[in-house]
Structures are given as structure tokens and as C-alpha cells.
Legacy VTK file of the C-alpha trace (Angstrom):
# vtk DataFile Version 3.0
C-alpha trace
ASCII
DATASET POLYDATA
POINTS 411 float
12.066 167.905 33.304
13.806 166.301 36.447
13.936 162.745 36.692
12.030 161.314 39.719
10.492 158.168 41.333
6.897 157.908 42.961
4.996 155.115 44.784
1.541 154.234 43.712
-0.557 152.468 46.259
-4.209 151.757 46.822
-6.737 150.000 49.092
-4.680 150.093 52.360
-8.277 148.986 54.045
-6.801 150.018 57.399
-9.149 148.489 60.229
-10.373 145.497 57.973
-11.001 142.688 59.857
-9.578 139.469 58.482
-12.562 136.892 57.455
-12.998 133.338 57.366
-9.720 132.730 59.573
-10.545 130.292 62.112
-7.430 129.863 64.390
-7.160 128.604 67.868
-4.037 130.116 68.594
-5.059 133.666 69.545
-1.380 134.893 69.295
-1.393 134.048 65.467
-4.772 135.306 64.891
-3.724 138.834 66.528
-0.451 138.541 63.944
-2.755 137.946 60.942
-4.984 140.727 62.206
-2.076 143.423 62.406
-0.685 142.420 59.074
-2.444 145.384 57.178
-0.864 148.004 59.657
2.538 146.271 59.387
2.227 146.584 55.598
1.647 150.117 55.514
4.390 150.646 57.931
6.569 148.649 55.468
5.474 150.675 52.639
6.330 154.042 54.636
9.830 152.500 55.526
10.398 151.625 51.846
9.111 155.132 50.513
11.703 156.752 52.913
14.520 154.418 52.048
13.863 155.015 48.164
13.662 158.857 48.800
10.577 158.798 46.342
9.325 162.407 45.411
5.724 161.593 46.606
3.333 158.935 47.477
-0.073 158.346 45.909
-2.915 156.583 47.540
-5.823 155.713 45.152
-8.790 155.393 47.671
-9.689 153.270 50.549
-7.149 154.268 53.178
-9.753 153.032 55.653
-11.913 149.980 55.517
-14.963 152.000 56.997
-16.132 154.479 59.827
-13.773 154.129 62.829
-14.988 152.427 65.938
-12.798 154.826 67.666
-9.680 157.024 66.786
-6.881 154.262 66.879
-6.944 153.608 62.943
-7.034 157.444 62.337
-4.101 157.803 64.741
-2.062 155.170 63.232
-2.606 156.546 59.600
-1.531 160.056 60.873
1.485 158.814 62.774
2.724 156.868 59.500
2.210 159.940 57.338
4.014 162.185 59.644
7.032 160.260 59.146
6.708 161.068 55.439
6.100 164.823 56.248
9.407 164.633 58.198
11.061 162.844 55.134
9.793 165.606 52.900
7.386 163.395 51.016
4.152 164.530 49.836
1.125 162.357 50.065
-1.767 162.722 47.686
-5.141 160.547 48.178
-8.518 160.357 47.007
-11.209 158.772 48.951
-13.019 155.582 47.743
-16.164 153.936 48.260
-14.658 152.389 51.617
-13.587 155.799 53.153
-16.027 158.124 51.353
-16.938 161.547 52.904
-20.517 160.093 54.031
-18.610 157.115 55.479
-15.908 158.424 57.670
-17.538 160.538 60.256
-14.558 161.089 62.492
-11.076 162.845 61.643
-7.722 163.387 63.061
-5.721 166.450 61.746
-3.087 165.292 59.144
0.460 166.711 58.700
0.673 169.443 55.686
2.127 166.773 53.468
-0.997 165.151 53.023
-3.164 166.377 50.178
-6.695 165.123 49.655
-9.424 165.949 46.942
-12.997 167.293 46.885
-15.758 165.015 46.174
-18.166 167.678 44.446
-15.764 167.868 41.517
-12.359 166.893 40.117
-9.318 169.406 40.974
-5.529 169.255 40.517
-2.736 169.650 42.831
0.636 170.714 41.582
3.981 169.926 42.483
5.766 172.832 41.059
9.489 171.984 41.699
9.012 168.623 39.563
6.333 170.185 36.993
3.886 167.283 38.152
0.111 167.826 37.739
-2.129 165.275 39.928
-5.874 165.532 39.195
-8.432 163.720 41.137
-11.619 163.330 42.723
-13.004 161.893 45.972
-16.082 159.739 46.368
-18.880 161.684 48.430
-20.526 158.534 49.178
-20.112 154.589 48.799
-22.069 154.124 45.572
-20.806 156.259 42.724
-22.173 155.541 39.370
-20.941 158.576 37.474
-18.021 158.198 34.884
-15.600 160.487 36.988
-12.961 160.157 34.313
-14.759 162.257 32.005
-14.784 164.857 34.631
-11.283 165.321 34.927
-9.470 168.578 33.745
-7.246 168.983 30.745
-3.646 168.070 31.235
-1.278 170.737 31.955
0.918 171.451 28.908
4.597 170.634 29.402
4.112 169.043 32.788
4.002 165.227 33.924
0.235 164.518 34.307
-1.291 161.844 36.587
-4.889 161.080 37.109
-5.819 159.531 40.431
-9.251 157.816 40.315
-10.881 155.062 42.432
-12.836 152.927 39.886
-13.863 149.615 38.604
-12.695 150.599 35.111
-13.225 147.695 32.982
-14.724 145.509 35.784
-14.185 142.580 38.076
-16.582 140.009 39.258
-15.096 140.224 42.733
-15.808 143.818 43.188
-18.722 146.325 42.740
-18.979 148.582 39.972
-18.186 152.364 41.002
-17.227 155.183 38.944
-17.155 153.010 35.874
-15.008 153.904 33.072
-13.397 152.465 29.756
-9.601 152.271 28.946
-10.483 154.629 26.056
-12.018 157.217 28.546
-8.625 157.338 30.216
-6.164 157.584 27.576
-8.529 160.289 26.027
-7.687 162.435 28.677
-3.958 162.840 27.507
-2.416 162.411 31.037
0.874 160.344 31.542
0.013 158.075 34.016
-3.392 156.789 35.513
-3.123 155.728 39.260
-6.017 153.518 39.720
-7.525 151.899 42.869
-10.460 149.643 43.905
-9.612 146.405 42.259
-7.306 144.155 44.675
-5.293 142.554 41.928
-2.232 144.180 40.540
-3.077 144.911 36.719
-1.565 146.820 34.008
-4.394 147.943 31.719
-2.327 150.002 29.322
1.117 151.343 28.787
0.739 154.154 26.713
-0.276 155.894 28.742
0.347 153.491 31.779
-2.696 152.569 33.473
-2.310 150.665 36.636
-4.051 148.872 39.412
-1.544 148.274 42.176
-3.737 145.898 43.983
-4.353 146.069 47.706
-1.360 146.489 50.359
-2.193 143.129 52.304
-4.403 140.272 51.320
-7.384 139.738 53.790
-8.848 136.497 52.922
-8.511 133.311 50.856
-10.250 135.239 48.052
-7.044 137.709 47.912
-4.003 135.182 47.626
-0.490 135.774 46.571
1.975 138.743 46.865
0.398 142.111 47.746
1.858 145.552 47.523
2.211 148.795 45.645
4.102 149.937 42.504
7.160 152.096 41.796
7.058 154.340 39.000
10.304 155.915 37.495
9.816 159.044 35.544
12.577 160.682 33.020
12.169 163.381 30.492
8.544 163.518 30.919
7.920 159.785 30.230
7.404 156.705 32.298
10.548 154.778 32.146
9.808 151.783 34.621
7.039 150.446 36.653
7.770 147.524 39.252
5.945 145.855 41.858
7.015 146.938 45.541
5.862 143.879 47.726
5.001 144.772 51.279
2.471 142.457 52.651
3.230 140.819 56.000
0.771 137.713 55.616
-0.400 135.675 52.741
-3.356 133.756 51.833
-2.817 130.582 49.474
-5.090 127.754 47.978
-3.508 124.314 47.300
-4.917 121.280 45.556
-3.083 118.026 46.506
-4.069 114.921 44.464
-4.132 111.683 46.771
-5.227 109.312 43.739
-4.059 105.839 44.343
-2.752 106.658 47.891
-4.291 104.570 50.547
-1.856 105.183 53.560
-2.010 108.197 55.675
1.767 108.407 55.861
1.813 108.414 52.113
-0.823 111.331 52.027
1.088 113.599 54.232
4.186 113.011 52.501
2.510 114.256 49.176
1.228 117.240 51.005
4.485 118.240 52.346
6.078 118.038 48.890
3.336 120.061 47.439
3.798 122.860 50.042
7.498 123.676 49.822
7.310 125.728 46.780
4.525 127.648 48.315
6.286 128.120 51.586
9.487 129.387 49.431
7.385 131.691 47.583
5.899 133.106 50.778
9.420 134.002 52.046
8.921 133.345 55.575
5.743 135.433 55.977
2.583 134.056 57.738
0.776 132.081 55.442
-2.952 130.935 55.615
-3.470 127.858 53.442
-6.764 126.595 52.286
-5.859 122.966 51.378
-8.145 120.884 49.163
-7.709 117.031 48.698
-8.488 115.275 45.539
-8.689 112.261 43.860
-9.679 108.830 44.162
-8.484 107.210 47.388
-8.907 104.556 49.779
-8.572 107.366 52.502
-11.718 109.012 51.490
-13.826 107.632 54.449
-11.104 107.653 57.054
-10.585 111.302 56.420
-14.060 112.238 56.805
-14.745 110.021 59.862
-12.280 111.836 62.060
-11.440 115.007 60.152
-10.308 116.865 63.268
-7.469 114.166 63.814
-6.468 114.452 60.252
-6.494 118.049 59.897
-4.131 118.046 62.984
-1.768 115.859 61.200
-1.935 118.045 58.153
-1.294 121.136 60.360
1.834 119.251 61.699
3.207 118.393 58.365
2.789 122.149 57.318
4.738 123.124 59.917
7.499 120.815 59.493
7.865 122.845 56.278
7.796 126.227 58.039
6.634 127.205 61.437
4.048 129.984 60.373
1.945 127.949 57.916
-1.466 127.658 59.407
-4.417 125.710 57.771
-7.322 128.252 56.950
-9.516 125.253 56.151
-9.166 121.686 54.900
-11.593 120.469 52.024
-11.877 116.926 51.528
-12.823 116.699 47.904
-11.711 113.225 47.569
-13.686 110.437 46.118
-14.047 106.807 47.292
-12.129 104.508 44.505
-14.592 103.069 41.845
-15.799 99.456 42.706
-14.652 100.049 46.247
-18.260 100.743 47.862
-18.526 100.141 51.433
-19.876 96.719 52.605
-21.684 97.533 55.893
-24.636 95.440 57.117
-26.205 96.198 60.361
-28.728 93.936 61.524
-29.944 93.573 57.924
-29.699 97.349 57.503
-27.555 98.722 54.496
-26.957 102.367 55.845
-25.220 103.543 52.316
-28.620 102.518 50.518
-30.720 104.293 53.086
-28.492 107.558 52.955
-28.961 107.417 49.146
-32.699 107.309 49.603
-32.817 110.222 51.807
-30.522 112.328 49.570
-32.950 111.742 46.606
-35.671 112.768 48.427
-37.269 115.935 46.939
-38.742 117.084 50.371
-35.313 116.613 52.004
-33.412 118.419 49.413
-35.695 121.232 49.526
-35.724 121.549 53.462
-31.824 121.151 53.424
-31.415 123.862 50.667
-33.549 126.405 52.641
-31.758 125.956 55.625
-28.387 125.853 54.085
-29.081 129.219 52.252
-30.305 130.684 55.336
-27.066 129.897 57.373
-24.949 130.970 54.336
-26.645 134.516 54.121
-25.472 135.228 57.780
-21.843 134.264 57.163
-19.319 137.006 56.455
-17.647 136.902 53.215
-14.732 134.378 53.009
-16.285 132.392 55.956
-17.085 129.550 53.520
-21.080 130.350 52.795
-20.168 129.618 49.283
-19.694 125.990 49.924
-22.984 125.486 51.584
-24.657 125.958 48.133
-23.462 122.550 47.032
-25.903 120.235 48.688
-24.708 117.240 46.755
-21.088 117.573 48.036
-22.276 118.018 51.548
-24.326 114.963 51.233
-21.426 112.865 50.039
-19.456 114.274 52.738
-21.822 113.045 55.430
-22.081 109.638 53.837
-18.496 109.479 54.037
-18.395 110.451 57.716
-21.118 108.131 58.669
-19.299 105.009 56.616
-16.072 105.996 57.907
-17.145 105.726 61.624
-19.302 102.711 61.063
-16.497 100.808 59.101
-14.108 101.705 62.180
-16.680 100.353 64.492
-17.209 97.110 62.809
-13.451 96.336 62.742
LINES 1 412
411 0 1 2 3 4 5 6 7 8 9 10 11 12 13 14 15 16 17 18 19 20 21 22 23 24 25 26 27 28 29 30 31 32 33 34 35 36 37 38 39 40 41 42 43 44 45 46 47 48 49 50 51 52 53 54 55 56 57 58 59 60 61 62 63 64 65 66 67 68 69 70 71 72 73 74 75 76 77 78 79 80 81 82 83 84 85 86 87 88 89 90 91 92 93 94 95 96 97 98 99 100 101 102 103 104 105 106 107 108 109 110 111 112 113 114 115 116 117 118 119 120 121 122 123 124 125 126 127 128 129 130 131 132 133 134 135 136 137 138 139 140 141 142 143 144 145 146 147 148 149 150 151 152 153 154 155 156 157 158 159 160 161 162 163 164 165 166 167 168 169 170 171 172 173 174 175 176 177 178 179 180 181 182 183 184 185 186 187 188 189 190 191 192 193 194 195 196 197 198 199 200 201 202 203 204 205 206 207 208 209 210 211 212 213 214 215 216 217 218 219 220 221 222 223 224 225 226 227 228 229 230 231 232 233 234 235 236 237 238 239 240 241 242 243 244 245 246 247 248 249 250 251 252 253 254 255 256 257 258 259 260 261 262 263 264 265 266 267 268 269 270 271 272 273 274 275 276 277 278 279 280 281 282 283 284 285 286 287 288 289 290 291 292 293 294 295 296 297 298 299 300 301 302 303 304 305 306 307 308 309 310 311 312 313 314 315 316 317 318 319 320 321 322 323 324 325 326 327 328 329 330 331 332 333 334 335 336 337 338 339 340 341 342 343 344 345 346 347 348 349 350 351 352 353 354 355 356 357 358 359 360 361 362 363 364 365 366 367 368 369 370 371 372 373 374 375 376 377 378 379 380 381 382 383 384 385 386 387 388 389 390 391 392 393 394 395 396 397 398 399 400 401 402 403 404 405 406 407 408 409 410
């Protein structure tokens, strides 16, 4: 059996909007929005450069039905490049691009082979003696264990299962086409090319069962390097599996402790120091950062009092490290130092005590929780709705804003 190399990718989500990314610079927002397409272009570039034998896409080429033909034409144009290079493309439809979801179509070049949704089937690459078994989703919600319906391996061939599945499960993803590792190993295949889970994971190595992760992170819930995997095969066995990083923009979260820091310049220096390794890891890519400030610091009230000004300073500090680091959100989770409570008296009124009384009021808490739940339910995933569930944190932040501004006015 000939030695060959193939690429296993999944979850391209072409046409997916980035969520929770509020950037005032329209050009930077556009660059983030186009990252998914550029990541797929990079994947095609690398496939051609590596002269791979074939490319597998294990579901969710598209994020959903097309608003127009733009996304379909983009995908067709890219796979046409692979067709001209003589590289077959094998793909299944996942929950996002199931038959019932995608209502439009563009004729794809002959190198592209899809799978039926009513039953599993096998595509053969005779010159390589490779059999690729797969099944597409007919609709978004597939509860059947598809793995048990896949055909027996072709004797003497290298057998690959292509499956969009939650497999062992993830709290961040819906359960579709559920199966166990034992279900997969029991089929007798040499490699399982999985899709649906957006984190890279090797579930087993005998046989290899792999989630490559998605090509491009789309929100702060999908941090770190993204891409596909390159699989090397010799003498009918997998001899190597390595990541192929193609993402064009990244999301990251970073906690910076400001404990004991009382001066803004010192705080900004600490933030810059914490950012340097993160910027190096990003390798010059666009980076959307959610920065969380922690610890007991005398800056607590001052940061809250003028968050916009401090955020601008942090943005400037980030861009002293690299021009393409952009704040996705600044979270002020600092605390006022113990024993350093504010002393504000306005005409005999203690505003801190008044605020504490309001915060403890059961009627206020019930009404506030209901309003926050309603707002959070209307926000898209990744837009910060989860933060609205912490009423105590929001009350503490409101107190810090009021105290900080009153303290500044009383100076």
C-alpha cells in the first residue's frame, strides 16, 4: 500500500458572524469578520503546497443557510483550486449545513464528493486503496447513533470513518449523532475523522479518533490556535498526526492581578508585561482580548468611575506590545482593599450605606434579576449575557462607579 498524506478539517462555518466583538474601528471589525474565509484559503494553500492525497471536511462547511450565493461561490472557488491540483475533497453535512438547512446550491467541481443523509455509504480512492465511509445529516437534530450504521471495513484497504458527532460530549456543544469511543473502535477502521467539537482532541490512537477543532475561532469562547490536522499513512497504518494551524485571528482571555498596585502607570505596566507572551503566541495575528483585572487595589473605585478612559489606556498599552491587539472587553473584577472603605458624607448622608441597603432589599433584587434575565436572553451568544446573571457583582460594580465619581468630586 502506497504512503500518502491527507488533511482532516471540520467546522469551517463559512458565513458565521463573529459574536460579542464590539469594535469602533470598522476596518478592524471587517478584518475579524473575514478571518474564517481567509483561514479556509490558507488551508487550501497548504493542501496544495503539501501535495496531499485528499482533504476531508467532517461537517459544517457552512454556518447556516445562505443569505445569497456569496458564501457558496467562495467555497466553490476554493475547492476548484483543489480540483485543478488533483486533490479530492470528501465531506459530510453536519448540523449547521444539513440537507434541510441549506436551501441553495452551487455546482461544485468533480473533485468534491458528498455523502447521502438517508444511509451511510463508502467512497473509494482506488489508486490509494482508501475507503472513506460517511453519512450526512438530513436535519439539524440527529439523535441516532450514526456510527453503528457505518459499513464494515473494506479488507486490505485503509478505512476512514467521516462523522459529525458529539461523541463523548462537550458542555459547549449540543449532543448530535451521539456515540462512544467503543462504538468507533468497534467498526475496525484505521482512522476516524470527526467534526462538531470545536476544540482539537485526540480521543484515541488505536485507531486514531480525532477532532481537529474548527478552522477559526469565532468568539472568546473559542480561544487559542485553530486549524486542521495532517495525517501521514505508510504501509496501511497512521504514522503521524500533527496540527496544521491556519487561523487568521485569535481570541484570548487574560487575568491580570493588580493586588497592591495603587498607581495607574504601575497597573498599565503590569498589563503590558502579562500581554507580551500572549502576543508572541499569537504570532502577529489579529488578537481580540478579554482582559479581567483582579485583586485588591486602591485603583478599584477609580477604574470603575471612568471605565471608558481606563479602557482607552489599556488599549493603548496593548498596542504598544503589538498594533493588532484589540480589547474585546475589559472586566473590572478588582476589589477595594480591606479596611480602605470609602468615607463619603454628603449633607449627612452616607451613600455607601444607602447603596448597601438597596442591594439587600428583596423586592429590588427580584425586580433587578427579572430585568437582567430578560436582557440576557435577547443577547447573542458571546455578547456578555452570562455576566448579567451575577447580580452581586453588578451591584458591587455600580457601587464602585458611584463611590469613585463622588470621591473625585469631593477632592
